[in-house]
FIVEXDREN-851806 format. One line per field, with one value per residue (C-alpha): residue in one letter; y, x, z. Coordinates in steps of 0.1 Angstrom, whole numbers, plus 5000, padded with zeros to 4 digits. Each point is the difference from the previous one (the first is absolute). Layout:
# FIVEXDREN-851806
res	A	... $
yy	Y	... $
xx	X	... $
zz	Z	... $
This chain:
# FIVEXDREN-851806
res	M	K	H	F	Y	N	R	R	E	T	I	V	T	E	A	L	D	G	L	L	L	A	S	S	A	G	H	L	A	R	L	D	T	F	P	D	I	K	V	I	L	R	A	D	W	D	R	S	K	V	A	I	I	S	G	G	G	A	G	H	E	P	S	H	A	G	F	V	G	K	G	M	L	T	A	A	V	S	G	E	I	F	A	S	P	S	V	D	A	V	L	T	A	I	R	A	V	T	G	P	Q	G	A	L	L	V	V	K	N	Y	T	G	D	R	L	N	F	G	L	A	A	E	K	A	R	A	E	G	F	N	V	E	M	V	I	V	A	D	D	I	A	I	P	G	I	N	Q	P	R	G	V	A	G	T	L	F	V	H	K	I	A	G	Y	H	A	E	A	G	A	D	L	K	T	V	A	A	Q	A	S	A	A	A	G	D	I	V	S	L	G	M	S	L	S	T	C	S	V	P	G	Q	A	H	E	D	R	L	G	D	E	E	G	E	L	G	L	G	I	H	G	E	P	G	A	E	R	I	P	L	Q	P	V	V	D	L	V	A	T	M	T	E	R	L	A	A	K	V	G	D	T	G	D	H	A	L	L	I	N	N	L	G	A	V	P	P	L	E	M	G	V	I	A	N	A	V	L	S	S	A	I	A	G	R	I	R	L	I	I	G	P	A	P	M	M	T	A	L	N	M	N	G	F	S	L	S	L	M	R	L	E	P	G	R	E	A	A	L	K	A	A	V	E	P	H	A	W	P	P	A	T	E	R	H	E	I	S	I	V	S	E	P	Q	R	P	S	V	Q	S	K	T	S	S	A	S	D	D	T	Q	N	R	R	L	L	T	A	I	C	E	H	L	I	S	L	E	R	E	L	N	R	L	D	S	R	V	G	D	G	D	T	G	S	T	V	A	T	G	A	R	S	V	L	A	R	I	D	T	L	P	L	R	E	P	A	A	L	M	A	F	V	G	E	I	L	S	T	S	M	G	G	S	S	G	V	L	L	S	I	F	F	T	A	A	S	K	A	M	A	E	K	K	D	A	A	A	A	L	L	A	G	L	D	R	M	T	F	Y	G	G	A	G	V	G	D	R	T	M	V	D	A	L	A	P	A	L	G	A	L	A	S	K	D	L	A	A	A	A	R	A	A	A	A	G	A	E	S	T	K	A	M	R	K	A	K	A	G	R	A	S	Y	V	G	E	R	D	L	E	G	V	P	D	P	G	A	V	A	V	A	G	V	F	E	V	V	A	A	L	T $
yy	5002	5033	5028	5037	5005	5009	4978	4972	5012	5037	4993	5002	5035	5016	4990	5016	5032	5001	5000	5027	5022	4994	5007	5034	5023	4993	4971	4972	4997	4973	4996	5007	4963	4993	4978	4976	5006	5009	5021	5022	5023	5028	5033	5021	4972	5017	4967	5016	4970	4963	4989	4973	4980	4972	4985	4968	4992	5022	4987	5007	5035	5024	4979	5013	5033	5010	5000	5024	5034	5016	4976	4966	4991	5023	4977	4973	4978	4982	4971	4988	4984	4970	5006	5013	5029	4995	5002	5031	5018	4994	5010	5033	5006	4999	5022	5027	5003	4989	5027	4999	4987	4966	4981	4970	4976	4984	4969	4975	4964	4986	4990	5022	5032	4983	4993	5031	5025	4981	5001	5038	5005	4982	5021	5034	4988	4995	5034	5017	5001	4992	4976	4976	4974	4987	4973	4994	4965	5006	4972	4973	4980	4971	4987	4991	5016	5007	5036	5015	5025	5035	5015	5030	5001	5013	5035	5000	4999	5030	5020	4995	5002	5033	5015	4994	5012	5032	5005	5004	4966	4980	4973	4976	5009	5001	4966	4987	5013	4983	4971	4996	5010	4974	4973	5008	4999	4973	5000	4974	5004	4989	5005	4986	5002	5004	5032	5005	5016	5024	4986	4965	4971	4994	4969	5003	4964	5008	4987	5022	4985	5001	5019	5002	5007	5009	5014	5021	5037	4984	4978	4969	4975	5003	4974	4982	5003	5005	4999	5033	5013	5031	5024	4996	4963	5007	5027	4979	4975	5029	5019	4966	4991	5034	5002	4966	5017	5031	4986	5012	5031	5033	5027	4998	5022	4986	5005	4990	5000	4997	4979	5017	4991	4997	5030	5024	4986	4968	5011	5016	4966	4985	5028	4998	4959	5006	5026	4977	4971	4984	5020	5033	5004	5000	5026	5038	5015	4993	5010	4995	4985	5013	4986	5007	4968	4982	4973	5019	4990	4971	4997	4998	5015	4994	5007	5010	5003	5018	4999	5034	5021	5035	5013	4977	5016	5036	4988	4987	5031	5024	5019	4993	5015	4972	4997	4963	4995	5001	5016	4978	5001	4986	4972	5012	4988	5013	5034	5000	5032	4996	5008	5029	4993	5002	4992	4963	4987	4981	5032	5015	4971	4964	4976	4965	4976	4965	4991	4964	5004	5037	4980	4969	5021	5024	4970	4984	5031	5007	4964	4998	5033	4987	4967	5022	5017	4981	5001	5037	5008	4979	5021	5033	4990	5002	5035	5015	4997	4966	5005	5002	4965	5008	5032	4987	4970	5024	5019	4968	4984	5034	4995	4967	5009	5024	4983	4994	5040	5008	5010	4971	5007	5037	5002	5036	5001	4968	5016	5029	4975	4982	5033	5010	4965	5002	5034	4991	4967	5001	5016	5020	5015	4970	5001	5039	4994	4972	5019	5029	4977	4984	5032	5017	4971	5000	5036	4994	4967	5020	5021	4975	4965	4987	4981	5001	5037	5008	4978	5021	5029	4986	4993	5037	5013	4977	5006	5040	4998	4973	5013	4967	4989	4970	4992	5013	4967	4998	4981	5027	4980	4968	5022	5021	4977	4977	5025	5014	4965	4997	5027	4975	4980	4971	4988	4975	5025	5026	4969	4995	5038	5001	4968	5016	5033	4983	4980	5033	5014	4972	5021	5034	5009	5032	5004	5037	4996	4982	4987	4981	5034	5001	4967	4993	4987	4967	4995	5004	4983	4965	5007	5011	5027	4981	5027	4990	4964	5006	5018	4970	4974	5022	4998	4965	4990	5021	4987	4963	5006	5023 $
xx	4999	5014	4999	5008	5025	5036	5012	4984	5016	4987	4965	4981	5016	4998	4964	4994	5019	4977	4970	5014	5010	4965	4978	4987	5030	4994	4980	5026	5035	5025	5020	5039	5003	4997	5007	5012	4967	4975	4970	4974	4982	4975	5020	4972	4999	5003	4994	4967	4978	5003	5028	4987	5031	5003	5022	5017	5019	5002	4986	4963	4998	4982	5000	5014	5015	4975	4973	5022	4979	4974	4968	5019	5039	5022	5033	5007	5031	5016	5017	5018	4977	4983	5020	4984	5018	5023	4989	5022	4984	4967	5013	5014	4968	4983	5023	4998	4961	4985	4993	4978	4969	5019	5003	4980	5020	4980	5016	4992	5002	5034	5026	5023	4979	4984	5034	5018	4971	4991	5038	5001	4967	5013	5031	4981	4976	5034	5012	4971	4976	4963	4999	4974	4998	4973	5007	4981	4993	4971	5010	4976	5018	5010	4970	5008	5037	5010	5015	4982	5021	4997	4993	4982	4970	5027	4995	4963	5018	5024	4969	4980	5030	5010	4969	4994	5034	4995	4966	5021	4990	5021	5023	4975	4972	5021	5016	4964	4987	5027	5000	4963	5004	5027	4978	4974	5019	5005	5022	5006	5022	5004	5029	5012	5036	5024	5017	5040	5025	5019	5039	4989	4992	4967	4976	4965	4984	4968	4990	4983	4965	5002	4998	5004	4975	5008	5035	5019	5017	5037	4997	4996	4979	4961	4978	4989	5003	4969	4993	5002	4962	4978	5003	4965	5006	5033	4984	4969	5024	5016	4971	4983	5028	5001	4960	5003	5026	4977	4962	4971	4992	5014	5016	5037	5029	5015	5037	5008	5038	5026	5030	5020	4998	4963	4992	4973	4979	5001	4995	4967	4987	5009	4981	4971	4998	5003	4972	4977	5007	4980	5018	4993	4971	5018	5026	4992	5034	5028	5036	5018	5006	5035	5039	4999	5018	5022	5021	5026	4988	4975	4972	4973	4974	4985	4968	4991	4968	4995	4971	4986	4990	4988	5034	5020	4978	5010	5037	5000	4983	5022	5023	5037	5033	5018	4989	5007	4965	4971	4971	4972	4969	4964	4990	4975	4982	5016	4983	4991	4993	4979	5017	4991	4978	5018	4990	5005	5006	4967	4980	5015	5004	4984	4987	5011	4998	5014	5022	5015	5029	5011	4992	5022	5029	4999	4994	5030	5023	4992	5004	5035	5011	4989	5021	5029	5000	5027	5024	4994	5004	5032	5016	4989	5015	5037	4988	4976	4980	4987	4962	4994	4985	4977	4986	4996	4978	4984	4986	4991	4983	4979	4990	4993	4976	4982	5000	4959	4995	5025	4984	5019	4982	5010	5041	4999	4980	5018	5034	4987	4988	5033	5017	4978	5003	5038	5005	4979	5015	5036	5023	5031	5008	4991	4963	5001	5019	4979	4968	5012	5006	4967	4981	5018	4998	4959	4996	5018	4980	4968	5011	5012	4992	5038	5012	5037	4998	4980	5029	5026	4985	4997	5038	5009	4980	5015	5037	4991	4991	5022	5031	5013	5007	5016	5035	4990	4998	4962	4969	5000	5030	4973	4968	5013	5014	4970	4974	5023	4997	4960	4996	5006	4972	5026	4994	5028	5026	4987	5007	5032	5011	4986	5024	5029	4996	4998	5030	5017	4996	5025	5028	4993	5022	4984	4964	4988	4965	4985	5019	5027	5011	5015	5016	5036	5013	5012	4966	4982	5020	4982	4965	4972	4976	4973	4974	5011	4998	4965	4992	5014	4981	4967	5007	5010	4965	4982	5020	4992	4962	4995 $
zz	4999	4993	5027	5002	5027	5005	5024	5023	5031	4995	4983	5035	5013	4963	4998	5035	4991	4967	5022	5022	4970	4978	5035	5010	5018	5036	4997	5005	5018	5009	5030	4996	5005	4966	4979	5026	5020	4979	5015	4984	5020	5003	4992	5021	5032	5032	5022	5014	4992	4999	4974	4973	4989	4972	4978	4985	4971	4966	4972	5008	4989	5008	5035	5021	4997	4973	5030	5020	5007	5020	5009	4990	5012	5022	4988	4978	5003	4970	4998	4965	4978	5017	5029	5036	5013	5031	5032	5003	4974	5014	5036	4983	4980	5036	5015	4972	5003	5032	5023	5034	4984	4986	4969	4984	4976	4974	4988	4973	5012	4986	5023	4995	5006	5027	5020	4988	5010	5030	5014	4994	5015	5033	4998	4998	5029	5021	4989	5013	4966	4998	4972	4989	4970	4977	4980	4967	4987	4977	4972	4995	4978	5020	5019	5040	5000	5031	4988	4968	4979	5005	4966	4985	5023	5026	4979	5016	5033	4990	4991	5029	5028	4980	5000	5041	5005	4978	5021	5033	5014	5026	4994	5015	4980	4966	5010	5008	4966	4979	5017	4995	4966	4992	5012	4976	4969	4974	4968	4972	4970	4964	4976	4966	5006	5027	5006	4991	5021	4985	4995	5007	4974	4995	4988	5002	5015	4981	4967	4974	5010	5036	5029	5038	5023	5038	4997	5024	4992	4995	4971	5021	4983	5003	5021	4966	4961	4980	4964	4981	4996	4991	5030	5011	5008	5021	5016	5007	5016	5021	5011	5012	5022	5014	5007	5018	5026	5004	5003	4984	5020	5001	4978	4993	4983	4972	4991	4965	4996	4970	5010	4975	4962	4989	4977	5010	4970	5017	5036	4988	4985	5033	5020	4978	5008	5037	5001	4980	5022	5024	5027	4985	5023	5031	4987	5014	4993	4969	5004	4971	4973	5005	5007	5040	5010	4974	4994	4975	4969	5006	4975	5024	5024	5034	5017	5034	5021	5031	5020	5005	5030	5005	5012	4971	4973	5011	5006	4966	4982	5018	4977	5005	4988	4981	4965	5001	5018	4974	5015	5012	4975	5010	4979	4974	4966	4967	4989	4963	4981	4968	4968	4980	4970	4967	4964	4990	4968	5003	5000	4969	4978	4994	5024	5004	4968	4991	4971	5002	4982	5018	5032	4990	4993	5029	5024	4984	5002	5037	5010	4982	5019	5033	4993	4992	5034	5020	4970	4991	5037	5001	4972	5014	5033	4981	4985	5019	5030	4993	4995	4963	4999	5031	4983	4967	5013	5023	4970	4979	5030	5002	4963	5004	5033	4976	4970	5003	5003	4967	4967	4981	4966	4996	5001	5007	5032	5009	4999	5020	5027	5002	5000	5034	5017	4996	5014	5031	5006	4992	5019	4994	4964	4979	5007	4992	4968	4987	5011	4979	4969	5000	5006	4973	4977	5008	4991	4966	4995	5002	4973	4977	5001	4994	5030	4993	4992	5030	5022	4985	5010	5034	4999	4990	5030	5024	4985	5003	5037	5010	4983	4989	4968	4979	5014	5032	5013	5010	4989	4970	4988	4991	4994	4976	4974	5006	4993	4969	4986	5009	4976	4971	5017	5007	5036	4997	4990	5027	5026	4985	5001	5038	5006	4985	5015	5038	4988	4991	5037	5011	4983	5013	5026	5010	5007	4995	5017	5029	5029	4980	4993	5035	4993	4989	4968	5015	5018	4964	4976	4989	5016	4979	5008	5020	4985	4963	5011	5008	4969	4978	5023	4987	4966	5001	5012	4973	4976	5008	5003	4970 $
C-alpha cells in the first residue's frame, strides 16, 4: 500500500503539528514535552472545571486530539500508531490540566490503555490529584467475552462528559453521567479490507468477495468472515445484532462512523440503509456519517447506539468547539419539493405509436449497449473515470423502459423523444452531447425526410457545442466517418467506417476533449476511446438487422 508520509518515526508528531497549524489560533496547544510525550490540550484551559482526558494510539484520527476543545475533551494523549501512550505521558497530561475540580479519564477497553491510564491515575491520586476513570467497552462483536473492546461508541462518552464538565458539574456527577452512558452503548463494525500501517509490509487477509464483521480498530481480525453482499443486507445483519442488545423500547442515538477509507458516496448509501432498516424507528438522534474514530485506511464502517435520556439528548445536541464532531440531527423523513412544470416533447409532438421494425432495431441497439457496460467501463478506467459503460447503459435502459411510449412510426418525433430521455437519464457530458445530437437531428428530419442528412445535422451541432472533431479521440472519430458512409445508403460500409474510426483512436496518443485529455500519452496508447467503441457497436447492430 502507498502512503503519504516522510519518515515512519515522525509521522505521528508531524500529523499532530498539522492539526495544530490548521486549527483556529488560540484553540489548541501542545505541551513542551513534545515529541517524546505527545499531549494536545485546550489553549484556553484555566483548570476551573473538571478536566476530561482521553487518548490512545495514533491511527484513529480525528480521535483523539481532534475532539479537544470546549464542550468535549480538555486534553488528548497520543501514543505511536496503534500503541498506547505511556504511563508517564498520561500522568503528564493529568498534571497539566487538572485543577481543584479534578479530572475524568475516558479510556477504551484495550489492555494497554486500561493499564497505562490506570497506573497513571493511581500515581496522580498519590500526588494529591482528584482523578476518576471510566472504561468504555461498547463492542458487541464477540458474545460472552469478559473484556469487550472500546470502539467508536467512546465518542458518546466524550461528548456527554464534556457537556457536564463544561456546565460546571462536579467530578462525581461528571463521572456518574459518563459511566452510565458507557453502560448503555453498543457498537459493531464491518470492513471489506484490513488497514495498512505506513512503512510496514501489508497483505490483505480478505478475498475480493468477502468482508469481516465485528472487527476492532487496530487491524485485528473480525469475529467472522462473511460473503460480500448488498449494503442493505450487511446493514440488516448488523442492526439485528445491535437491536438484540438494546431491546425493543426507548429512543436511541445512532453514530455512523467511517473507519477511514469508505468514500462519502458509499457512506451515504450505508446511512440510507441504516435509516431505512427495522431499527430506524428506535433512532431519534443521528451523528454522522463521518470519520470520527478511524483505523488508518480501513475500508469499513461502524454503527453505535446509545439509549437516550433527556439529559443525554441535551448533551449530544449541545454545540462544541471541535469541528470533528458532527452536529446531532433528529431523525426525519426526506423532504420532497415538486419539480416545476416544463414543456415536454409529448405535448409538442406525436403520441405513442408502434412500428415492428423500429422497435426491433431500437431494442437490439439498447440491449447491445447494455451488454457492453463492463467492457466500456474497463476501457474508460484506463483513460478516464471508469463510468462510460455505466453511463451508456443507463441511457439504454431508460430508452427501453419507455419504448412503449415512443412514437416509433415517426422518425423525427422518435429522435426528439430519445434526445429528451438521454438528457435526463445519462449523467456527465455524454448525455448532453447525445441529447444535442438527437434533438438537432429531429429538427432536421422534420424539415426534410432524409435520415442520413438529419443525423449529419445532429453531428454538426454536437461538434459545435462539444468542441471535438475527428482526430480528437472521442466518439466523433467513429460517428463522423460512419455517418459520411451512411449518406450513400450503405449500412455495411457505415459499420466498417465506425469500426475503423474506433480502432484509429488506439493510435491517438493525445486526447483533445473529455477526461482523457488529462491523461498522459503513455496511458492512452493502445487503448481505444470507449465512446467510439460504443458508436461502432451501434452501427454493427444496425448493419446486421437492416
